[in-house]
ChimeraX commands (.cxc) that place a marker at each C-alpha (Angstrom):
marker #1 position 7.75,12.01,5.23 radius 0.5
marker #1 position 7.24,13.82,2.25 radius 0.5
marker #1 position 8.73,13.08,-1.16 radius 0.5
marker #1 position 11.62,15.09,-0.65 radius 0.5
marker #1 position 12.25,13.67,2.75 radius 0.5
marker #1 position 13.33,10.41,0.95 radius 0.5
marker #1 position 16.21,12.02,-0.67 radius 0.5
marker #1 position 16.09,9.60,-3.62 radius 0.5
marker #1 position 16.61,10.29,-7.12 radius 0.5
marker #1 position 12.96,9.88,-8.67 radius 0.5
marker #1 position 14.44,8.67,-12.04 radius 0.5
marker #1 position 17.17,6.19,-10.56 radius 0.5
marker #1 position 15.73,5.30,-7.09 radius 0.5
marker #1 position 19.18,6.18,-5.71 radius 0.5
marker #1 position 19.60,7.77,-2.57 radius 0.5
marker #1 position 21.19,11.20,-2.70 radius 0.5
marker #1 position 21.58,12.18,1.05 radius 0.5
marker #1 position 22.03,15.94,2.09 radius 0.5
marker #1 position 24.42,16.90,4.74 radius 0.5
marker #1 position 22.64,16.08,7.63 radius 0.5
marker #1 position 21.47,12.79,6.41 radius 0.5
marker #1 position 25.04,11.93,5.52 radius 0.5
marker #1 position 26.22,13.01,9.15 radius 0.5
marker #1 position 23.77,10.95,10.73 radius 0.5
marker #1 position 24.64,7.76,8.48 radius 0.5
marker #1 position 28.37,8.20,8.78 radius 0.5
marker #1 position 28.99,9.95,12.30 radius 0.5
marker #1 position 28.02,9.14,15.83 radius 0.5
marker #1 position 26.24,12.07,17.02 radius 0.5
marker #1 position 22.57,12.03,17.93 radius 0.5
marker #1 position 20.60,11.50,14.81 radius 0.5
marker #1 position 18.21,14.31,13.41 radius 0.5
marker #1 position 16.98,13.15,10.26 radius 0.5
marker #1 position 14.27,10.36,9.45 radius 0.5
marker #1 position 16.80,7.96,7.60 radius 0.5
marker #1 position 19.42,8.49,10.23 radius 0.5
marker #1 position 16.81,7.44,13.15 radius 0.5
marker #1 position 15.47,4.61,11.23 radius 0.5
marker #1 position 19.12,3.10,10.51 radius 0.5
marker #1 position 20.37,3.80,14.14 radius 0.5
marker #1 position 16.99,2.15,15.41 radius 0.5
marker #1 position 17.69,-0.95,13.24 radius 0.5
marker #1 position 21.28,-1.26,14.12 radius 0.5
marker #1 position 20.45,-1.16,17.99 radius 0.5
marker #1 position 17.69,-3.71,17.41 radius 0.5
marker #1 position 19.76,-6.05,15.48 radius 0.5
marker #1 position 22.82,-5.81,18.07 radius 0.5
marker #1 position 19.94,-6.40,20.81 radius 0.5
marker #1 position 18.62,-9.59,18.86 radius 0.5
marker #1 position 15.29,-7.95,19.63 radius 0.5
marker #1 position 13.32,-9.94,16.88 radius 0.5
marker #1 position 11.72,-9.15,13.91 radius 0.5
marker #1 position 9.53,-5.88,12.90 radius 0.5
marker #1 position 7.73,-4.23,10.34 radius 0.5
marker #1 position 8.51,-0.79,9.34 radius 0.5
marker #1 position 5.12,0.20,8.16 radius 0.5
marker #1 position 5.31,3.60,5.92 radius 0.5
marker #1 position 2.30,5.92,5.76 radius 0.5
marker #1 position 3.70,8.43,3.41 radius 0.5
marker #1 position 1.67,9.51,0.32 radius 0.5
marker #1 position 3.78,8.09,-2.32 radius 0.5
marker #1 position 3.40,5.02,-4.70 radius 0.5
marker #1 position 4.85,1.99,-3.67 radius 0.5
marker #1 position 5.85,3.48,-0.19 radius 0.5
marker #1 position 6.75,0.29,1.42 radius 0.5
marker #1 position 9.13,-0.65,-1.60 radius 0.5
marker #1 position 10.51,2.87,-1.46 radius 0.5
marker #1 position 11.23,2.97,2.31 radius 0.5
marker #1 position 12.63,-0.65,1.91 radius 0.5
marker #1 position 15.02,0.87,-0.82 radius 0.5
marker #1 position 15.80,4.01,1.33 radius 0.5
marker #1 position 16.87,1.72,4.35 radius 0.5
marker #1 position 18.87,-0.62,2.35 radius 0.5
marker #1 position 20.80,2.07,0.51 radius 0.5
marker #1 position 21.27,4.15,3.67 radius 0.5
marker #1 position 22.84,0.89,5.50 radius 0.5
marker #1 position 25.27,0.79,2.65 radius 0.5
marker #1 position 25.99,4.33,2.62 radius 0.5
marker #1 position 26.91,3.77,6.57 radius 0.5
marker #1 position 29.01,0.95,5.73 radius 0.5
marker #1 position 27.10,-1.45,7.86 radius 0.5
marker #1 position 28.70,-4.72,8.49 radius 0.5
marker #1 position 27.53,-7.70,6.48 radius 0.5
marker #1 position 25.91,-9.53,9.44 radius 0.5
marker #1 position 23.85,-6.61,10.50 radius 0.5
marker #1 position 22.58,-6.19,6.80 radius 0.5
marker #1 position 21.72,-9.87,6.73 radius 0.5
marker #1 position 19.75,-9.58,10.03 radius 0.5
marker #1 position 17.75,-6.66,8.53 radius 0.5
marker #1 position 17.19,-8.62,5.22 radius 0.5
marker #1 position 15.74,-11.66,7.55 radius 0.5
marker #1 position 13.94,-9.87,10.26 radius 0.5
marker #1 position 12.39,-6.46,8.72 radius 0.5
marker #1 position 9.62,-6.32,6.67 radius 0.5
marker #1 position 8.33,-3.03,4.74 radius 0.5
marker #1 position 4.40,-3.02,4.29 radius 0.5
marker #1 position 2.82,-0.77,1.73 radius 0.5
marker #1 position -0.15,1.31,2.75 radius 0.5
marker #1 position -2.47,3.99,1.46 radius 0.5
marker #1 position -3.71,6.32,3.85 radius 0.5
marker #1 position -6.56,8.82,2.64 radius 0.5
marker #1 position -7.57,11.50,4.95 radius 0.5
marker #1 position -7.51,15.31,4.52 radius 0.5
marker #1 position -5.39,17.12,7.20 radius 0.5
marker #1 position -4.49,20.79,6.63 radius 0.5
marker #1 position -1.45,22.30,8.23 radius 0.5
marker #1 position -2.03,23.68,11.52 radius 0.5
marker #1 position -2.82,27.44,12.14 radius 0.5
marker #1 position -3.46,29.65,15.03 radius 0.5
marker #1 position -6.99,29.11,14.42 radius 0.5
marker #1 position -6.55,25.61,14.77 radius 0.5
marker #1 position -4.98,25.93,18.10 radius 0.5
marker #1 position -7.71,28.26,19.22 radius 0.5
marker #1 position -10.44,26.08,18.08 radius 0.5
marker #1 position -8.98,23.01,20.00 radius 0.5
marker #1 position -8.44,25.31,23.35 radius 0.5
marker #1 position -12.04,26.21,22.96 radius 0.5
marker #1 position -13.23,22.47,22.79 radius 0.5
marker #1 position -10.70,21.25,25.63 radius 0.5
marker #1 position -10.46,23.79,27.79 radius 0.5
marker #1 position -6.52,23.55,27.90 radius 0.5
marker #1 position -3.92,24.50,25.16 radius 0.5
marker #1 position -2.95,21.90,22.91 radius 0.5
marker #1 position 0.18,22.70,20.61 radius 0.5
marker #1 position 0.14,19.48,18.62 radius 0.5
marker #1 position -3.72,19.79,17.66 radius 0.5
marker #1 position -4.54,19.26,13.94 radius 0.5
marker #1 position -7.93,19.50,12.17 radius 0.5
marker #1 position -9.04,16.80,9.89 radius 0.5
marker #1 position -11.91,15.80,7.59 radius 0.5
marker #1 position -14.54,13.02,9.04 radius 0.5
marker #1 position -13.44,10.74,6.23 radius 0.5
marker #1 position -10.68,8.25,6.81 radius 0.5
marker #1 position -9.33,5.19,4.91 radius 0.5
marker #1 position -6.40,2.94,5.57 radius 0.5
marker #1 position -5.14,0.22,3.21 radius 0.5
marker #1 position -2.37,-2.17,4.55 radius 0.5
marker #1 position -0.12,-4.71,2.97 radius 0.5
marker #1 position -0.52,-7.57,5.60 radius 0.5
marker #1 position 3.04,-8.59,6.02 radius 0.5
marker #1 position 4.04,-8.51,9.78 radius 0.5
marker #1 position 6.66,-10.97,10.96 radius 0.5
marker #1 position 5.89,-10.45,14.66 radius 0.5
marker #1 position 2.16,-9.91,14.23 radius 0.5
marker #1 position -0.02,-6.92,14.41 radius 0.5
marker #1 position -3.13,-5.43,15.85 radius 0.5
marker #1 position -6.68,-6.34,14.54 radius 0.5
marker #1 position -6.97,-3.25,12.44 radius 0.5
marker #1 position -9.51,-4.42,10.13 radius 0.5
marker #1 position -12.06,-4.32,13.15 radius 0.5
marker #1 position -11.30,-0.25,13.04 radius 0.5
marker #1 position -12.24,-0.42,9.30 radius 0.5
marker #1 position -8.60,-0.83,7.86 radius 0.5
marker #1 position -8.50,-2.81,4.53 radius 0.5
marker #1 position -5.87,-5.54,4.53 radius 0.5
marker #1 position -4.59,-6.65,1.24 radius 0.5
marker #1 position -1.69,-8.46,-0.43 radius 0.5
marker #1 position -1.07,-5.51,-2.76 radius 0.5
marker #1 position -2.01,-1.70,-1.73 radius 0.5
marker #1 position -0.77,-0.83,-5.35 radius 0.5
marker #1 position -4.23,-0.22,-6.91 radius 0.5
marker #1 position -5.61,1.61,-3.96 radius 0.5
marker #1 position -2.64,4.07,-3.92 radius 0.5
marker #1 position -2.82,4.69,-7.73 radius 0.5
marker #1 position -6.72,5.30,-7.18 radius 0.5
marker #1 position -6.04,7.96,-4.35 radius 0.5
marker #1 position -2.75,9.55,-6.01 radius 0.5
marker #1 position -4.48,9.98,-9.44 radius 0.5
marker #1 position -8.34,10.59,-8.55 radius 0.5
marker #1 position -7.66,12.37,-5.30 radius 0.5
marker #1 position -4.32,13.88,-5.12 radius 0.5
marker #1 position -4.19,14.87,-8.95 radius 0.5
marker #1 position -7.45,16.69,-8.68 radius 0.5
marker #1 position -6.46,18.27,-5.41 radius 0.5
marker #1 position -3.22,19.56,-7.40 radius 0.5
marker #1 position -5.52,20.85,-10.19 radius 0.5
marker #1 position -7.37,22.84,-7.68 radius 0.5
marker #1 position -4.24,24.27,-6.01 radius 0.5
marker #1 position -2.65,25.70,-8.98 radius 0.5
marker #1 position -5.75,26.57,-10.87 radius 0.5
marker #1 position -7.35,28.11,-7.87 radius 0.5
marker #1 position -4.23,30.03,-6.63 radius 0.5
marker #1 position -3.89,31.44,-9.95 radius 0.5
marker #1 position -7.41,32.69,-9.71 radius 0.5
marker #1 position -6.75,34.20,-6.32 radius 0.5
marker #1 position -8.54,31.63,-4.21 radius 0.5
marker #1 position -7.15,31.03,-0.80 radius 0.5
marker #1 position -8.67,27.61,-0.14 radius 0.5
marker #1 position -9.48,24.43,-1.98 radius 0.5
marker #1 position -13.27,24.77,-1.28 radius 0.5
marker #1 position -13.14,28.29,-2.78 radius 0.5
marker #1 position -10.94,27.04,-5.91 radius 0.5
marker #1 position -13.73,24.38,-6.09 radius 0.5
marker #1 position -16.58,26.97,-6.36 radius 0.5
marker #1 position -15.04,28.75,-9.32 radius 0.5
marker #1 position -17.42,28.71,-12.50 radius 0.5
marker #1 position -16.98,25.43,-14.40 radius 0.5
marker #1 position -14.35,23.88,-12.00 radius 0.5
marker #1 position -16.35,20.95,-10.59 radius 0.5
marker #1 position -17.23,20.12,-14.30 radius 0.5
marker #1 position -13.88,20.31,-15.76 radius 0.5
marker #1 position -12.57,18.01,-12.92 radius 0.5
marker #1 position -15.16,15.53,-13.14 radius 0.5
marker #1 position -14.14,15.33,-17.10 radius 0.5
marker #1 position -10.45,15.11,-15.93 radius 0.5
marker #1 position -11.53,12.10,-13.51 radius 0.5
marker #1 position -13.78,10.22,-16.22 radius 0.5
marker #1 position -11.84,10.97,-19.18 radius 0.5
marker #1 position -8.11,10.79,-18.25 radius 0.5
marker #1 position -7.71,9.21,-14.78 radius 0.5
marker #1 position -10.37,6.49,-15.20 radius 0.5
marker #1 position -8.52,4.74,-18.45 radius 0.5
marker #1 position -5.11,5.30,-16.87 radius 0.5
marker #1 position -5.10,2.19,-14.47 radius 0.5
marker #1 position -7.07,-0.62,-13.27 radius 0.5
marker #1 position -8.75,0.07,-9.92 radius 0.5
marker #1 position -9.38,-2.19,-7.04 radius 0.5
marker #1 position -11.97,-4.65,-7.54 radius 0.5
marker #1 position -15.52,-3.28,-7.28 radius 0.5
marker #1 position -14.39,0.46,-7.19 radius 0.5
marker #1 position -15.69,2.89,-9.73 radius 0.5
marker #1 position -13.15,5.43,-10.39 radius 0.5
marker #1 position -15.69,8.05,-11.36 radius 0.5
marker #1 position -18.05,7.43,-8.57 radius 0.5
marker #1 position -14.74,7.86,-6.16 radius 0.5
marker #1 position -13.73,10.95,-7.92 radius 0.5
marker #1 position -17.54,12.41,-7.30 radius 0.5
marker #1 position -16.97,11.67,-3.57 radius 0.5
marker #1 position -13.42,13.31,-3.68 radius 0.5
marker #1 position -15.30,16.78,-4.96 radius 0.5
marker #1 position -17.79,16.44,-2.18 radius 0.5
marker #1 position -14.93,16.01,0.50 radius 0.5
marker #1 position -13.05,18.92,-1.35 radius 0.5
marker #1 position -16.10,21.19,-0.69 radius 0.5
marker #1 position -15.98,21.03,3.08 radius 0.5
marker #1 position -15.50,24.83,3.70 radius 0.5
marker #1 position -14.66,23.94,7.28 radius 0.5
marker #1 position -11.48,22.18,6.21 radius 0.5
marker #1 position -9.44,25.24,5.25 radius 0.5
marker #1 position -6.86,23.52,3.31 radius 0.5
marker #1 position -4.72,26.43,1.75 radius 0.5
marker #1 position -3.98,26.21,-2.20 radius 0.5
marker #1 position -0.49,27.49,-1.56 radius 0.5
marker #1 position -0.18,24.73,0.87 radius 0.5
marker #1 position -1.32,21.70,-1.74 radius 0.5
marker #1 position 0.69,23.73,-4.31 radius 0.5
marker #1 position 4.03,23.13,-2.58 radius 0.5
marker #1 position 6.83,20.88,-3.82 radius 0.5
marker #1 position 5.29,20.50,-7.31 radius 0.5
marker #1 position 8.22,19.01,-8.83 radius 0.5
marker #1 position 8.20,16.33,-6.34 radius 0.5
marker #1 position 4.27,15.59,-6.39 radius 0.5
marker #1 position 3.21,15.83,-9.96 radius 0.5
marker #1 position 4.95,12.94,-11.31 radius 0.5
marker #1 position 2.84,10.61,-9.24 radius 0.5
marker #1 position -0.19,12.71,-9.15 radius 0.5
marker #1 position -0.48,13.77,-12.60 radius 0.5
marker #1 position 2.51,12.83,-15.31 radius 0.5
marker #1 position 1.94,9.22,-14.72 radius 0.5
marker #1 position -1.76,9.56,-15.77 radius 0.5
marker #1 position -0.62,11.50,-18.70 radius 0.5
marker #1 position 2.12,8.87,-19.85 radius 0.5
marker #1 position -0.42,5.88,-19.40 radius 0.5
marker #1 position -3.25,7.48,-21.31 radius 0.5
marker #1 position -0.84,8.44,-24.16 radius 0.5
marker #1 position 0.53,4.93,-23.97 radius 0.5
marker #1 position -2.93,3.73,-24.98 radius 0.5
marker #1 position -3.45,6.18,-27.91 radius 0.5
marker #1 position -5.50,8.68,-25.92 radius 0.5
marker #1 position -4.98,12.59,-25.65 radius 0.5
marker #1 position -5.11,13.56,-22.01 radius 0.5
marker #1 position -6.16,16.93,-22.21 radius 0.5
marker #1 position -7.40,17.73,-18.98 radius 0.5
marker #1 position -4.15,16.36,-17.38 radius 0.5
marker #1 position -2.36,18.64,-19.60 radius 0.5
marker #1 position -4.54,21.46,-18.27 radius 0.5
marker #1 position -3.39,20.63,-14.74 radius 0.5
marker #1 position 0.29,20.35,-15.99 radius 0.5
marker #1 position 0.12,23.99,-17.83 radius 0.5
marker #1 position -1.43,25.59,-14.61 radius 0.5
marker #1 position 1.67,24.41,-12.75 radius 0.5
marker #1 position 3.93,26.13,-15.34 radius 0.5
marker #1 position 1.95,29.38,-14.76 radius 0.5
marker #1 position 2.12,28.92,-11.12 radius 0.5
marker #1 position 5.93,28.84,-10.88 radius 0.5
marker #1 position 6.38,32.03,-12.83 radius 0.5
marker #1 position 5.35,33.65,-9.58 radius 0.5
marker #1 position 2.03,35.68,-10.14 radius 0.5
marker #1 position -1.64,35.15,-10.09 radius 0.5
marker #1 position -3.63,36.01,-12.91 radius 0.5
marker #1 position -4.28,39.40,-11.21 radius 0.5
marker #1 position -0.67,40.04,-10.62 radius 0.5
marker #1 position -0.30,39.30,-7.14 radius 0.5
marker #1 position 2.91,37.34,-5.98 radius 0.5
marker #1 position 2.93,33.64,-5.77 radius 0.5
marker #1 position 5.40,31.81,-3.71 radius 0.5
marker #1 position 7.79,29.05,-5.01 radius 0.5
marker #1 position 8.12,26.63,-2.14 radius 0.5
marker #1 position 9.97,23.49,-3.91 radius 0.5
marker #1 position 13.26,21.65,-3.64 radius 0.5
marker #1 position 14.03,22.31,-7.35 radius 0.5
marker #1 position 13.04,26.04,-7.06 radius 0.5
marker #1 position 16.38,27.33,-8.01 radius 0.5
marker #1 position 16.61,25.16,-11.32 radius 0.5
marker #1 position 12.82,26.18,-12.07 radius 0.5
marker #1 position 13.87,29.66,-11.77 radius 0.5
marker #1 position 16.76,29.45,-13.99 radius 0.5
marker #1 position 14.91,27.68,-16.53 radius 0.5
marker #1 position 12.31,30.27,-16.55 radius 0.5
marker #1 position 14.85,33.16,-16.93 radius 0.5
marker #1 position 16.58,31.14,-20.06 radius 0.5
marker #1 position 13.12,30.42,-21.58 radius 0.5
marker #1 position 11.14,32.36,-23.89 radius 0.5
marker #1 position 8.39,34.92,-22.76 radius 0.5
marker #1 position 5.61,33.36,-25.06 radius 0.5
marker #1 position 4.80,29.64,-26.42 radius 0.5
marker #1 position 6.50,28.72,-29.70 radius 0.5
marker #1 position 3.66,28.26,-32.41 radius 0.5
marker #1 position 4.19,25.27,-34.29 radius 0.5
marker #1 position 2.54,25.00,-37.86 radius 0.5
marker #1 position 2.86,22.75,-40.68 radius 0.5
marker #1 position 2.63,23.46,-44.43 radius 0.5
marker #1 position -0.56,22.87,-46.16 radius 0.5
marker #1 position -0.81,20.17,-48.31 radius 0.5
marker #1 position -2.38,22.51,-51.22 radius 0.5
marker link #1:1,2 radius 0.2
marker link #1:2,3 radius 0.2
marker link #1:3,4 radius 0.2
marker link #1:4,5 radius 0.2
marker link #1:5,6 radius 0.2
marker link #1:6,7 radius 0.2
marker link #1:7,8 radius 0.2
marker link #1:8,9 radius 0.2
marker link #1:9,10 radius 0.2
marker link #1:10,11 radius 0.2
marker link #1:11,12 radius 0.2
marker link #1:12,13 radius 0.2
marker link #1:13,14 radius 0.2
marker link #1:14,15 radius 0.2
marker link #1:15,16 radius 0.2
marker link #1:16,17 radius 0.2
marker link #1:17,18 radius 0.2
marker link #1:18,19 radius 0.2
marker link #1:19,20 radius 0.2
marker link #1:20,21 radius 0.2
marker link #1:21,22 radius 0.2
marker link #1:22,23 radius 0.2
marker link #1:23,24 radius 0.2
marker link #1:24,25 radius 0.2
marker link #1:25,26 radius 0.2
marker link #1:26,27 radius 0.2
marker link #1:27,28 radius 0.2
marker link #1:28,29 radius 0.2
marker link #1:29,30 radius 0.2
marker link #1:30,31 radius 0.2
marker link #1:31,32 radius 0.2
marker link #1:32,33 radius 0.2
marker link #1:33,34 radius 0.2
marker link #1:34,35 radius 0.2
marker link #1:35,36 radius 0.2
marker link #1:36,37 radius 0.2
marker link #1:37,38 radius 0.2
marker link #1:38,39 radius 0.2
marker link #1:39,40 radius 0.2
marker link #1:40,41 radius 0.2
marker link #1:41,42 radius 0.2
marker link #1:42,43 radius 0.2
marker link #1:43,44 radius 0.2
marker link #1:44,45 radius 0.2
marker link #1:45,46 radius 0.2
marker link #1:46,47 radius 0.2
marker link #1:47,48 radius 0.2
marker link #1:48,49 radius 0.2
marker link #1:49,50 radius 0.2
marker link #1:50,51 radius 0.2
marker link #1:51,52 radius 0.2
marker link #1:52,53 radius 0.2
marker link #1:53,54 radius 0.2
marker link #1:54,55 radius 0.2
marker link #1:55,56 radius 0.2
marker link #1:56,57 radius 0.2
marker link #1:57,58 radius 0.2
marker link #1:58,59 radius 0.2
marker link #1:59,60 radius 0.2
marker link #1:60,61 radius 0.2
marker link #1:61,62 radius 0.2
marker link #1:62,63 radius 0.2
marker link #1:63,64 radius 0.2
marker link #1:64,65 radius 0.2
marker link #1:65,66 radius 0.2
marker link #1:66,67 radius 0.2
marker link #1:67,68 radius 0.2
marker link #1:68,69 radius 0.2
marker link #1:69,70 radius 0.2
marker link #1:70,71 radius 0.2
marker link #1:71,72 radius 0.2
marker link #1:72,73 radius 0.2
marker link #1:73,74 radius 0.2
marker link #1:74,75 radius 0.2
marker link #1:75,76 radius 0.2
marker link #1:76,77 radius 0.2
marker link #1:77,78 radius 0.2
marker link #1:78,79 radius 0.2
marker link #1:79,80 radius 0.2
marker link #1:80,81 radius 0.2
marker link #1:81,82 radius 0.2
marker link #1:82,83 radius 0.2
marker link #1:83,84 radius 0.2
marker link #1:84,85 radius 0.2
marker link #1:85,86 radius 0.2
marker link #1:86,87 radius 0.2
marker link #1:87,88 radius 0.2
marker link #1:88,89 radius 0.2
marker link #1:89,90 radius 0.2
marker link #1:90,91 radius 0.2
marker link #1:91,92 radius 0.2
marker link #1:92,93 radius 0.2
marker link #1:93,94 radius 0.2
marker link #1:94,95 radius 0.2
marker link #1:95,96 radius 0.2
marker link #1:96,97 radius 0.2
marker link #1:97,98 radius 0.2
marker link #1:98,99 radius 0.2
marker link #1:99,100 radius 0.2
marker link #1:100,101 radius 0.2
marker link #1:101,102 radius 0.2
marker link #1:102,103 radius 0.2
marker link #1:103,104 radius 0.2
marker link #1:104,105 radius 0.2
marker link #1:105,106 radius 0.2
marker link #1:106,107 radius 0.2
marker link #1:107,108 radius 0.2
marker link #1:108,109 radius 0.2
marker link #1:109,110 radius 0.2
marker link #1:110,111 radius 0.2
marker link #1:111,112 radius 0.2
marker link #1:112,113 radius 0.2
marker link #1:113,114 radius 0.2
marker link #1:114,115 radius 0.2
marker link #1:115,116 radius 0.2
marker link #1:116,117 radius 0.2
marker link #1:117,118 radius 0.2
marker link #1:118,119 radius 0.2
marker link #1:119,120 radius 0.2
marker link #1:120,121 radius 0.2
marker link #1:121,122 radius 0.2
marker link #1:122,123 radius 0.2
marker link #1:123,124 radius 0.2
marker link #1:124,125 radius 0.2
marker link #1:125,126 radius 0.2
marker link #1:126,127 radius 0.2
marker link #1:127,128 radius 0.2
marker link #1:128,129 radius 0.2
marker link #1:129,130 radius 0.2
marker link #1:130,131 radius 0.2
marker link #1:131,132 radius 0.2
marker link #1:132,133 radius 0.2
marker link #1:133,134 radius 0.2
marker link #1:134,135 radius 0.2
marker link #1:135,136 radius 0.2
marker link #1:136,137 radius 0.2
marker link #1:137,138 radius 0.2
marker link #1:138,139 radius 0.2
marker link #1:139,140 radius 0.2
marker link #1:140,141 radius 0.2
marker link #1:141,142 radius 0.2
marker link #1:142,143 radius 0.2
marker link #1:143,144 radius 0.2
marker link #1:144,145 radius 0.2
marker link #1:145,146 radius 0.2
marker link #1:146,147 radius 0.2
marker link #1:147,148 radius 0.2
marker link #1:148,149 radius 0.2
marker link #1:149,150 radius 0.2
marker link #1:150,151 radius 0.2
marker link #1:151,152 radius 0.2
marker link #1:152,153 radius 0.2
marker link #1:153,154 radius 0.2
marker link #1:154,155 radius 0.2
marker link #1:155,156 radius 0.2
marker link #1:156,157 radius 0.2
marker link #1:157,158 radius 0.2
marker link #1:158,159 radius 0.2
marker link #1:159,160 radius 0.2
marker link #1:160,161 radius 0.2
marker link #1:161,162 radius 0.2
marker link #1:162,163 radius 0.2
marker link #1:163,164 radius 0.2
marker link #1:164,165 radius 0.2
marker link #1:165,166 radius 0.2
marker link #1:166,167 radius 0.2
marker link #1:167,168 radius 0.2
marker link #1:168,169 radius 0.2
marker link #1:169,170 radius 0.2
marker link #1:170,171 radius 0.2
marker link #1:171,172 radius 0.2
marker link #1:172,173 radius 0.2
marker link #1:173,174 radius 0.2
marker link #1:174,175 radius 0.2
marker link #1:175,176 radius 0.2
marker link #1:176,177 radius 0.2
marker link #1:177,178 radius 0.2
marker link #1:178,179 radius 0.2
marker link #1:179,180 radius 0.2
marker link #1:180,181 radius 0.2
marker link #1:181,182 radius 0.2
marker link #1:182,183 radius 0.2
marker link #1:183,184 radius 0.2
marker link #1:184,185 radius 0.2
marker link #1:185,186 radius 0.2
marker link #1:186,187 radius 0.2
marker link #1:187,188 radius 0.2
marker link #1:188,189 radius 0.2
marker link #1:189,190 radius 0.2
marker link #1:190,191 radius 0.2
marker link #1:191,192 radius 0.2
marker link #1:192,193 radius 0.2
marker link #1:193,194 radius 0.2
marker link #1:194,195 radius 0.2
marker link #1:195,196 radius 0.2
marker link #1:196,197 radius 0.2
marker link #1:197,198 radius 0.2
marker link #1:198,199 radius 0.2
marker link #1:199,200 radius 0.2
marker link #1:200,201 radius 0.2
marker link #1:201,202 radius 0.2
marker link #1:202,203 radius 0.2
marker link #1:203,204 radius 0.2
marker link #1:204,205 radius 0.2
marker link #1:205,206 radius 0.2
marker link #1:206,207 radius 0.2
marker link #1:207,208 radius 0.2
marker link #1:208,209 radius 0.2
marker link #1:209,210 radius 0.2
marker link #1:210,211 radius 0.2
marker link #1:211,212 radius 0.2
marker link #1:212,213 radius 0.2
marker link #1:213,214 radius 0.2
marker link #1:214,215 radius 0.2
marker link #1:215,216 radius 0.2
marker link #1:216,217 radius 0.2
marker link #1:217,218 radius 0.2
marker link #1:218,219 radius 0.2
marker link #1:219,220 radius 0.2
marker link #1:220,221 radius 0.2
marker link #1:221,222 radius 0.2
marker link #1:222,223 radius 0.2
marker link #1:223,224 radius 0.2
marker link #1:224,225 radius 0.2
marker link #1:225,226 radius 0.2
marker link #1:226,227 radius 0.2
marker link #1:227,228 radius 0.2
marker link #1:228,229 radius 0.2
marker link #1:229,230 radius 0.2
marker link #1:230,231 radius 0.2
marker link #1:231,232 radius 0.2
marker link #1:232,233 radius 0.2
marker link #1:233,234 radius 0.2
marker link #1:234,235 radius 0.2
marker link #1:235,236 radius 0.2
marker link #1:236,237 radius 0.2
marker link #1:237,238 radius 0.2
marker link #1:238,239 radius 0.2
marker link #1:239,240 radius 0.2
marker link #1:240,241 radius 0.2
marker link #1:241,242 radius 0.2
marker link #1:242,243 radius 0.2
marker link #1:243,244 radius 0.2
marker link #1:244,245 radius 0.2
marker link #1:245,246 radius 0.2
marker link #1:246,247 radius 0.2
marker link #1:247,248 radius 0.2
marker link #1:248,249 radius 0.2
marker link #1:249,250 radius 0.2
marker link #1:250,251 radius 0.2
marker link #1:251,252 radius 0.2
marker link #1:252,253 radius 0.2
marker link #1:253,254 radius 0.2
marker link #1:254,255 radius 0.2
marker link #1:255,256 radius 0.2
marker link #1:256,257 radius 0.2
marker link #1:257,258 radius 0.2
marker link #1:258,259 radius 0.2
marker link #1:259,260 radius 0.2
marker link #1:260,261 radius 0.2
marker link #1:261,262 radius 0.2
marker link #1:262,263 radius 0.2
marker link #1:263,264 radius 0.2
marker link #1:264,265 radius 0.2
marker link #1:265,266 radius 0.2
marker link #1:266,267 radius 0.2
marker link #1:267,268 radius 0.2
marker link #1:268,269 radius 0.2
marker link #1:269,270 radius 0.2
marker link #1:270,271 radius 0.2
marker link #1:271,272 radius 0.2
marker link #1:272,273 radius 0.2
marker link #1:273,274 radius 0.2
marker link #1:274,275 radius 0.2
marker link #1:275,276 radius 0.2
marker link #1:276,277 radius 0.2
marker link #1:277,278 radius 0.2
marker link #1:278,279 radius 0.2
marker link #1:279,280 radius 0.2
marker link #1:280,281 radius 0.2
marker link #1:281,282 radius 0.2
marker link #1:282,283 radius 0.2
marker link #1:283,284 radius 0.2
marker link #1:284,285 radius 0.2
marker link #1:285,286 radius 0.2
marker link #1:286,287 radius 0.2
marker link #1:287,288 radius 0.2
marker link #1:288,289 radius 0.2
marker link #1:289,290 radius 0.2
marker link #1:290,291 radius 0.2
marker link #1:291,292 radius 0.2
marker link #1:292,293 radius 0.2
marker link #1:293,294 radius 0.2
marker link #1:294,295 radius 0.2
marker link #1:295,296 radius 0.2
marker link #1:296,297 radius 0.2
marker link #1:297,298 radius 0.2
marker link #1:298,299 radius 0.2
marker link #1:299,300 radius 0.2
marker link #1:300,301 radius 0.2
marker link #1:301,302 radius 0.2
marker link #1:302,303 radius 0.2
marker link #1:303,304 radius 0.2
marker link #1:304,305 radius 0.2
marker link #1:305,306 radius 0.2
marker link #1:306,307 radius 0.2
marker link #1:307,308 radius 0.2
marker link #1:308,309 radius 0.2
marker link #1:309,310 radius 0.2
marker link #1:310,311 radius 0.2
marker link #1:311,312 radius 0.2
marker link #1:312,313 radius 0.2
marker link #1:313,314 radius 0.2
marker link #1:314,315 radius 0.2
marker link #1:315,316 radius 0.2
marker link #1:316,317 radius 0.2
marker link #1:317,318 radius 0.2
marker link #1:318,319 radius 0.2
marker link #1:319,320 radius 0.2
marker link #1:320,321 radius 0.2
marker link #1:321,322 radius 0.2
marker link #1:322,323 radius 0.2
marker link #1:323,324 radius 0.2
marker link #1:324,325 radius 0.2
view
């Protein structure tokens, strides 16, 4: 699921279900939302006393296991679930956190055509992906698990440092390229990275802002990881569109960029490159490229953003202080 699919207030962590989720949780019709499917599945498992299970979140969010746990707990409460069932879930269900890292652009007609040429048959579920892959998993499975480490997965007690590495040094850079690239009229991430000075700026963003904002996994260099990220983003065969990456900025930027800014400022630093990324988003939501071409605003808070823009000033306010002379 994406950030918005969790339907939880990012400030309070409380569930804010829309009409579809509310109907799934309080009605008896076939569930159509992910929270509804999860709750119905757990209710059925508890009724059958089918044994313990782990719900493994692979969503691109910080503390995704804890978030999923909170979502399920609050959804059960919202649904008026009997206490005995809630106790069964508490004693039999775990929510391991994960970090999944692989670039997978949205499927296009070109993707489907390439798959048909390669396979000789039509595959309407085909996706394109880069060669790189990484999967970090918290090892908390009450009924056992496959030996994923044999395929290269990293099993750990806490995926937090790995997810911060990815969210800040990969996803934050991705967002920077998306907004700056879209404003410059570049269609793909690889084209945005090829803009003059872009790669050098992003290396400074990682080295000067991101690297000092958190403690990375043991033995991992944030700067070296950032360099590898830029190599992956330069892959022109992965036509990841800047507009796709730019979607849902109000939901993505807190984890990807704002936490970097907050943590660096808390340590007394001035994260100028992260501020540039935030400024690029502010320009992006105004709806035009630097050349005056229209840009879409695909965001769950689009209406609030448009109202704020309409009520705001056309130009930044300039602050000055009197000289001491």
